[in-house]
C-alpha positions, 0 to 999 in steps of 0.5 A: 704650777703651770700657767693656765692656757686658753688651750693646751700648747702643742708642745709642753714643758714638764710642769705644763704636761703634768698639769694637763694630765692632772698630776703632780710633778712627782706623779708625772715623773713616776708615770713617765718612768713606768712607761705609762706616759711618753718620754719628752723630746729635745726641742730648742734645747729643752725637754718637751712633751707632745700633746698628741703623745700625751693624749694617746697615752691617756686615752689608752690608760682610760680605755678610750683608744681605738686599739682595734678597728675590728672591735665594732665591725659585724664582720669581725664580731667573733674575732 
């Protein structure tokens, strides 16, 4: 299990990223392999996940992302 942090670190190990997403390591690996969650980057000789990239992926999966700025606009209400 990943260490508890007072706030999520900007770059995370796989264990921390999985914990942050609420997934087991195996489930996290499956979601990364499916392309639902982002791939890691190489930094400092390690594979690390970006908190921002994870947040964006999780927001997209939850339907919370701002995918189309026109959605809430009266000008584009029919488009």
